[in-house]
Backbone bond lengths (Angstrom), bond angles and torsions (degrees), N, CA, C in turn:
res aa  C-N    CA-C-N  psi(-1)  N-CA   C-N-CA  omega(-1)  CA-C   N-CA-C  phi
1 M - - - 1.451 - - 1.556 109.06 -
2 A 1.361 114.46 147.03 1.419 119.79 -177.88 1.478 113.61 -67.83
3 K 1.300 117.69 159.29 1.461 125.45 179.57 1.531 105.62 -65.60
4 Y 1.260 120.91 129.66 1.497 123.83 177.81 1.458 111.32 -100.73
5 N 1.339 115.15 107.70 1.521 120.35 -176.96 1.483 111.58 -107.79
6 Q 1.352 120.70 -12.16 1.439 120.88 -179.29 1.500 112.15 -83.34
7 K 1.340 112.02 168.79 1.484 118.90 178.24 1.556 110.71 -72.02
8 L 1.317 116.00 148.53 1.387 121.47 179.56 1.525 112.30 -69.84
9 D 1.323 117.48 140.82 1.454 121.06 172.03 1.554 110.80 -82.04
10 L 1.342 111.50 84.30 1.466 118.03 -176.58 1.520 116.03 -56.24
11 D 1.361 114.86 -32.96 1.417 120.73 -176.90 1.571 108.21 -65.01
12 K 1.302 112.04 -43.99 1.532 120.20 -179.37 1.519 110.75 -65.51
13 I 1.328 112.49 -42.40 1.492 118.63 178.44 1.559 109.97 -63.80
14 D 1.306 115.30 -40.66 1.466 118.00 -177.74 1.517 108.76 -64.38
15 K 1.423 118.27 -44.03 1.440 119.34 175.99 1.523 114.74 -59.67
16 L 1.302 117.52 -40.60 1.391 121.38 177.76 1.534 114.17 -65.99
17 C 1.342 115.08 -39.67 1.491 118.44 172.90 1.483 108.59 -61.53
18 H 1.402 119.05 -42.44 1.470 120.44 -179.34 1.524 114.67 -54.15
19 I 1.398 114.30 -34.01 1.492 116.82 -179.62 1.508 111.25 -97.46
20 Q 1.397 114.91 19.44 1.496 122.01 172.26 1.507 112.96 65.73
21 C 1.334 119.71 30.35 1.481 118.04 168.09 1.513 110.50 -67.49
22 T 1.388 113.62 148.48 1.422 117.76 -179.79 1.539 110.78 -79.61
23 G 1.336 117.78 168.26 1.424 119.68 175.43 1.525 115.23 -60.23
24 E 1.338 115.48 -35.72 1.433 120.80 177.92 1.537 112.69 -69.58
25 E 1.358 116.35 -34.38 1.408 121.25 177.78 1.609 110.35 -67.66
26 I 1.331 110.31 -46.89 1.477 114.94 -178.99 1.454 112.32 -65.47
27 A 1.322 120.69 -37.88 1.479 126.36 174.02 1.523 107.44 -58.30
28 G 1.298 117.21 -48.89 1.425 121.40 -178.31 1.569 113.50 -58.74
29 I 1.325 113.61 -45.75 1.435 120.40 175.28 1.505 112.16 -57.52
30 L 1.238 115.32 -42.62 1.505 122.21 -179.64 1.542 114.31 -80.86
31 D 1.357 113.46 -0.69 1.499 121.80 179.90 1.567 112.97 59.48
32 M 1.296 112.67 49.42 1.450 117.66 176.06 1.525 108.65 -143.25
33 D 1.304 117.33 171.97 1.469 126.43 176.58 1.520 105.36 -80.68
34 Y 1.449 117.00 149.29 1.443 117.01 176.85 1.495 111.13 -61.62
35 D 1.322 121.13 -35.14 1.434 119.14 179.85 1.518 115.22 -62.74
36 T 1.345 114.92 -30.39 1.423 120.98 174.14 1.487 113.05 -71.23
37 L 1.324 115.16 -40.95 1.448 118.64 174.55 1.533 112.59 -60.00
38 N 1.301 114.86 -43.51 1.449 121.34 178.96 1.512 111.89 -59.63
39 R 1.308 114.79 -50.53 1.496 124.48 179.29 1.493 110.06 -59.13
40 K 1.367 115.80 -48.88 1.479 117.26 -174.68 1.527 111.65 -69.20
41 L 1.390 115.22 -33.79 1.513 116.98 177.13 1.540 106.24 -65.24
42 K 1.258 119.46 -42.12 1.466 122.73 -177.44 1.557 110.38 -60.46
43 Q 1.287 113.86 -41.78 1.496 119.53 178.35 1.582 111.41 -69.23
44 E 1.305 116.11 -38.86 1.457 116.18 -174.33 1.524 115.17 -90.72
45 T 1.329 117.81 -26.94 1.413 121.87 -173.28 1.570 112.68 -117.86
46 G 1.378 114.63 -21.72 1.461 116.66 -174.59 1.507 112.68 85.99
47 L 1.283 117.25 4.04 1.453 123.08 -175.03 1.589 108.93 -123.26
48 K 1.329 113.60 138.05 1.535 116.36 170.77 1.427 110.86 -72.82
49 F 1.322 124.81 163.02 1.472 124.03 -178.44 1.500 113.99 -51.11
50 T 1.394 116.44 -43.80 1.469 115.40 -168.83 1.549 106.75 -71.24
51 E 1.291 121.35 -31.55 1.434 124.91 179.59 1.584 108.81 -72.99
52 Y 1.292 114.41 -40.99 1.439 120.23 176.19 1.525 111.80 -64.98
53 F 1.332 119.42 -43.80 1.424 124.51 179.67 1.520 109.47 -63.03
54 K 1.276 119.25 -45.28 1.479 122.96 179.10 1.485 111.90 -59.48
55 K 1.322 119.95 -39.51 1.408 124.70 178.37 1.533 112.43 -68.25
56 K 1.330 111.42 -43.04 1.533 113.89 -172.05 1.552 112.81 -88.70
57 S 1.329 118.10 -13.65 1.458 118.73 -177.52 1.543 110.50 -97.21
58 A 1.307 117.97 -3.40 1.443 121.23 177.99 1.463 114.69 -62.40
59 G 1.303 117.57 -35.71 1.489 119.67 176.49 1.505 116.18 -64.05
60 R 1.261 114.50 -37.67 1.505 118.60 173.30 1.445 112.12 -62.74
61 K 1.284 118.39 -41.53 1.563 120.41 179.92 1.487 110.19 -60.69
62 A 1.374 118.28 -42.20 1.406 123.71 179.48 1.436 109.92 -68.24
63 S 1.300 122.15 -39.24 1.433 125.32 177.31 1.580 111.77 -62.72
64 L 1.327 111.80 -45.08 1.480 117.43 175.54 1.530 114.54 -60.35
65 R 1.270 111.61 -44.01 1.561 119.85 175.41 1.506 110.94 -58.36
66 R 1.308 115.96 -45.51 1.462 121.10 -179.29 1.524 108.02 -59.87
67 R 1.296 118.13 -44.51 1.424 121.84 -179.31 1.522 113.26 -63.32
68 Q 1.308 114.06 -40.50 1.431 120.84 -178.69 1.510 108.65 -63.18
69 F 1.332 119.56 -43.57 1.390 124.22 -178.73 1.519 108.33 -64.98
70 A 1.261 118.28 -43.33 1.515 123.00 176.73 1.560 113.31 -61.18
71 M 1.291 113.26 -38.28 1.550 117.50 175.52 1.432 113.62 -67.25
72 S 1.436 114.44 -31.50 1.390 119.75 -177.73 1.576 116.74 -64.40
73 E 1.386 111.55 -18.11 1.450 118.73 178.53 1.481 111.65 -76.11
74 T 1.301 118.32 -21.70 1.517 122.69 -177.36 1.489 114.19 -115.85
75 S 1.299 118.67 -15.09 1.444 122.99 -172.83 1.572 107.39 -121.89
76 P 1.357 119.49 108.90 1.422 123.25 173.16 1.580 114.43 -51.01
77 T 1.278 115.89 -40.40 1.443 119.58 -179.40 1.518 110.12 -64.97
78 M 1.292 116.09 -42.45 1.524 117.90 179.44 1.537 109.25 -70.99
79 A 1.405 119.09 -35.58 1.419 121.47 -178.92 1.583 107.75 -63.17
80 I 1.309 116.46 -38.04 1.519 118.47 -178.29 1.582 109.14 -71.43
81 W 1.379 114.86 -39.17 1.457 119.34 177.09 1.498 107.84 -59.32
82 V 1.275 117.59 -53.21 1.487 121.11 -174.06 1.486 108.83 -62.45
83 G 1.342 121.29 -39.37 1.464 121.84 173.98 1.506 114.27 -57.21
84 K 1.236 111.97 -40.78 1.542 118.26 -177.99 1.526 109.82 -68.46
85 Q 1.410 111.68 -45.64 1.431 113.22 -175.66 1.524 118.25 -72.59
86 Y 1.351 114.53 -34.44 1.497 120.55 -171.45 1.570 114.43 -109.54
87 L 1.344 112.16 -24.25 1.474 113.91 -174.46 1.563 112.49 -112.22
88 G 1.324 116.33 4.76 1.454 120.92 -178.91 1.483 117.29 67.68
89 Q 1.339 114.29 16.92 1.499 117.81 178.64 1.508 109.52 -74.25
90 R 1.338 118.10 159.87 1.404 125.04 -179.45 1.493 114.04 -153.89
91 D 1.222 119.34 162.79 1.491 125.40 178.16 1.520 104.68 -66.66
92 K 1.334 113.37 138.33 1.477 118.58 179.06 1.596 105.73 -79.00
93 Q 1.306 114.18 133.97 1.461 120.05 -179.20 1.518 105.38 -124.72
94 E 1.320 116.19 115.90 1.446 118.69 -179.38 1.545 108.24 -83.47
95 I 1.283 115.66 135.06 1.427 123.26 175.15 1.524 110.30 -119.13
96 E 1.314 117.72 120.26 1.405 121.79 176.56 1.455 112.65 -94.29
97 Q 1.321 116.62 126.81 1.547 119.48 178.33 1.543 105.30 -100.34
98 T 1.280 113.81 125.32 1.452 122.81 -175.49 1.550 111.32 -90.16
99 N 1.300 113.75 -37.74 1.550 116.80 -174.12 1.554 106.55 -114.96
100 T 1.351 116.47 102.41 1.443 122.70 -175.47 1.531 109.85 -93.19
101 N 1.386 117.37 0.33 1.422 119.39 -177.42 1.501 115.63 -85.41
102 I 1.314 118.01 2.41 1.453 121.36 -178.42 1.491 111.63 -90.41
103 D 1.354 116.47 123.26 1.446 123.94 178.19 1.600 106.89 -100.27
104 L 1.280 116.92 104.90 1.524 118.96 -176.30 1.487 111.80 -76.88
105 K 1.314 122.07 -7.78 1.457 116.32 -179.23 1.485 112.33 -117.60
106 L 1.358 115.54 47.11 1.432 119.73 178.18 1.562 108.33 -82.69
107 D 1.276 116.17 143.48 1.446 122.06 173.59 1.480 111.40 -72.67
108 K 1.282 119.52 178.23 1.438 124.39 -173.60 1.497 111.13 -62.49
109 E 1.342 117.23 -46.90 1.472 119.75 -176.40 1.516 112.82 -69.30
110 A 1.339 111.74 -36.84 1.514 119.75 178.00 1.538 106.76 -64.18
111 R 1.326 118.32 -42.48 1.476 122.99 -179.72 1.488 109.83 -59.98
112 K 1.336 117.36 -48.96 1.530 120.68 179.58 1.452 109.19 -61.28
113 A 1.264 119.92 -42.33 1.488 122.46 178.24 1.559 113.76 -60.90
114 R 1.319 110.71 -40.87 1.506 117.98 -179.39 1.510 110.43 -68.22
115 I 1.313 115.96 -40.49 1.463 123.23 176.62 1.549 111.04 -60.64
116 A 1.301 115.09 -47.52 1.426 119.43 178.40 1.547 113.10 -63.43
117 E 1.313 116.42 -35.87 1.447 120.26 177.58 1.476 110.39 -68.35
118 L 1.329 116.85 -41.52 1.559 120.72 179.74 1.534 109.41 -65.00
119 E 1.355 115.41 -40.20 1.504 120.13 177.07 1.529 113.43 -58.66
120 Q 1.376 111.98 -44.05 1.447 119.56 178.54 1.537 112.72 -61.04
121 K 1.360 115.15 -43.83 1.564 120.98 174.32 1.463 110.51 -58.82
122 R 1.418 116.39 -43.70 1.457 119.72 -176.90 1.495 111.66 -64.92
123 K 1.283 117.63 -40.19 1.481 122.70 175.92 1.485 116.02 -62.57
124 S 1.315 112.84 -33.82 1.445 118.78 -177.74 1.552 111.89 -79.67
125 I 1.299 117.73 -10.90 1.441 121.01 -177.10 1.508 109.55 -83.44
């Protein structure tokens, strides 16, 4: 790639960040190496690409989130997904406990006594 001596087109970079393009993709579009993009951004904005991207891509995430919430009003599938992602909802899973005679909080002596009791039952079978 040719040496890049001109100023960066920050408006173009902002738009590419907004649609979640990677640093490598943006560098390719601008016909430069990613390291050059990173260095030039640092010189012109004071931010490395990762910091710049995080700042400029936030608007797109908010826009996408807004659309997902709007879709959840008409799509049951999207409503379930949004509920799981943002409200901590989850599918109900029924668990059946078959042996309710087990006490998990037995102290040491009670545990030894319970083991002895179970061994006696086993021997008698």
